[in-house]
N, C-alpha and C positions, 0 to 999 in steps of 0.2 A: 656446652649444654647439652643434656640429653634430649631425646625425642619425648620421652615422657614429661619432661619439665616443660618443653614448648607446648605440648598438647594441653597440659595442664593450665599453662598460662593464657594460651590463645583459643583453646577449644578444638580448632581445625586447622589444617595447612591453608585452607582458603581464607579463613579469618586473620591467620597470621600475614597472609599476603596482603589482604585489605589494609590492615594497619600499616604495613610497610609502605603501600602506595598512597595512603593517607597522609603520611609524614612527607612523602615526595611531593604530592599536591600541594600541600601546605608551604613547603620550601619554593616551589615553583610560583604560587601566588604571592608569596611574600617579596619575590624578586620583582613581580609585577607591581605590587604596591608601592614599593621603594622606587622603582623608576618613574612612577606616575606621580606620586606625592599628591598635593592637594588641587593640582590642575590636571583635568581629563587630557590624556594624551595617547590616543591608540597607537600611533606610531612606536612611541616610547616604550608603551607596555609590550607591544609585539616584540620590539627589538631586544628588550630585556629576557623575555622568555627565549627567544632564539638563541641569544648568547649564553644563557645558563644550560638549555638543554643540549646545545651543540658541542659545548665543552667535553673534549675526550675524558675528563675526569668524572663526567656524569654518565658516560656511555653504559656502564654496567646496570645502573638504575634504571635506564630507559630501555635497555634490552629486557629487563624484568617487566616493566611497564607494558610494553608490546606483547611480551609472553602471556602475562595475565589477562591482558586485553583479548588476546586470541582465545584463551580458556574461557573467560568469561562469557563470550559469545557462544560457546558452545554449551556452556552450563550457566544459564542466565539466573536460575533460581539459587544457586550457591553464591553467585556474585552480585546478587540484586542491588546491594547498596553501592557497589563500585560502579556499576553501569548506570545507577540513577545520578550519580555525581560526576562520573568522568567527563561528561560535556557541560552539564548544567552549571557547575561551580566556575569553570573557566569561561563559560557564555556569559554568565553574569558579570564577572570581573571586566571582561572585554566591552560589554554593553556599557557599562558604567565609565570605562575609559574614553568613551566617545562622548560623553558630556550629556547633560540633561535637555540641551537644544537639539539633539540628533532625534529624528523620527524613530520611535521604537522599532517598526519594520525594518528600516534601513540599517539601524545599529544591530539587530539580530542577524540580518543578512551578512553584514560585514564582519561580525564576530564569528559566524559560521565558516567564512571564507578564510579568516585567519587562522582558526583552529585546524581545519582541514589541511591548509597550505603548510603550516608548521609541522603538524604531525606527519604529512606526507615527505616534506623535505628531511625530516629527522629519520624517519624510517629508510628512505633512501640513503642517507649519509651512514647509518648504522649497517645496512646491507652491504654497501659498496666500498666505504671508507673513502670514497673520492671526495675529499674535503673541498678541494678547489672548486671544482663544478658545482657543487651543492651550495656552497658558501656564495658562489657567484649569483646562483638562482635565487638564494634567501635575499641578498643584497638587492636584487632587481625588484623582488616583492616588496621589501620593506620601503624602498624608495617610492612604490606607488603609494604606499601608506602615508609616508611623509609628504608626497607631492599632494596628496588629497588634503591633508591637514593645513597647508598653506592657502590663505585666500587667494581666490583667482582674481587677477587684475582685469580691469575692464579691457576688453579687447577692441571697443568701438574706436573709430579714428576721431580724432578732435577736431 
């Protein structure tokens, strides 16, 4: 395709990047939805997203994601839609994955931690390529979500 064709179709380079990132976001959320199904399960949702994003076959997409994220922070007017949705969409999905009985403030706080942790781990992985170390850290984090999801046993002596 020529540059003229791309500009005609998308309008600007920034608009083209937003379309590409929108598709990436849709695929990530589809993986989350498939993992959770009808039963709310934050641990399963977080694990599905980590599995998808940490897959080396996806690294080019996520390098682009972080490049555009950085560019969007420098030019927020050009990337207003991206910035508006980059956290909000995933936040909504992770809050829902915690179920309707979870306090909204707790669900939002927990979702924020999941987003920040997974993005930080992914950025570390893409930067260093140290898969073993980063995967070990991811497993530790995901285990805390799985532990939280299991009901606590009554620790009082009988």
